[in-house]
C-alpha positions in Angstrom: 117.4 -229.2 39.1 119.0 -228.3 35.9 122.3 -227.1 35.9 121.8 -223.0 35.1 123.7 -221.6 38.0 127.4 -221.4 36.0 124.7 -219.9 33.0 125.1 -217.3 31.1 121.0 -216.7 31.3 120.4 -213.4 33.5 117.7 -214.1 36.0 114.1 -212.7 36.4 111.7 -212.3 38.5 108.8 -214.2 38.2 105.0 -215.0 40.1 104.5 -218.4 39.6 100.5 -219.5 40.2 99.5 -222.9 41.1 96.4 -224.4 40.8 96.1 -228.5 42.8 92.9 -229.7 41.9 94.1 -233.3 43.2 95.2 -232.6 46.5 96.7 -236.5 46.6 99.4 -234.7 44.0 100.4 -232.2 46.5 103.7 -233.8 47.6 105.0 -234.1 44.6 104.0 -230.5 43.9 106.1 -229.3 47.3 109.0 -231.9 45.6 109.6 -230.3 42.8 108.9 -226.3 45.0 112.2 -227.9 47.5 114.2 -228.9 44.3 114.0 -225.1 42.9 113.8 -223.9 46.5 116.8 -221.7 45.7 115.4 -219.4 43.6 112.2 -219.0 45.3 111.8 -215.8 47.0 108.5 -216.7 49.3 105.3 -218.7 48.1 101.8 -218.5 49.8 99.1 -221.3 50.2 95.5 -221.1 50.2 93.8 -224.1 50.7 90.0 -223.8 49.7 88.5 -226.2 51.3 84.9 -225.4 50.2 85.9 -226.1 46.5 88.7 -228.9 47.3 91.8 -227.0 45.8 94.8 -225.3 47.1 96.1 -222.5 45.2 99.6 -220.8 45.8 101.7 -218.3 44.3 105.3 -218.6 44.4 107.8 -215.2 43.9 110.9 -216.7 42.3 114.2 -215.0 40.9 115.8 -216.9 38.2 116.8 -217.9 35.1 114.0 -218.1 32.7 115.0 -221.7 31.6 114.7 -222.9 35.3 111.5 -221.1 35.6 109.6 -222.9 32.9 111.5 -226.1 33.2 109.2 -226.0 37.5 106.4 -224.9 35.6 106.3 -227.5 33.0 107.2 -229.9 36.3 104.4 -229.0 37.8 102.1 -229.3 34.9 102.3 -232.9 34.1 101.3 -233.6 37.7 98.0 -235.2 37.5 95.4 -232.4 38.2 98.0 -229.7 38.6 98.0 -226.4 36.3 101.0 -223.7 36.7 101.2 -220.6 34.7 104.7 -217.9 34.9 104.7 -214.6 34.6 107.3 -212.9 33.9 108.9 -209.8 34.9 110.7 -207.6 31.8 114.0 -206.9 33.9 
């Protein structure tokens, strides 16, 4: 994880939505979420077996740079889409 702990950047609350269409990418998704685990407030995963996808919702309290970095890493995985929605504070 990038070193933003000592940064003057203020933390924000964000909701990260992740859709995993290639289930072979799930270990990579979990590895990145573990890497940023210190920022995760909660997460919920829903396997939608009928469609062959998994949908995750992750709540973060982190500097925007860390949230964007996580979102970018997840989005580079094959068959994974990730988008973040930030709070105003």
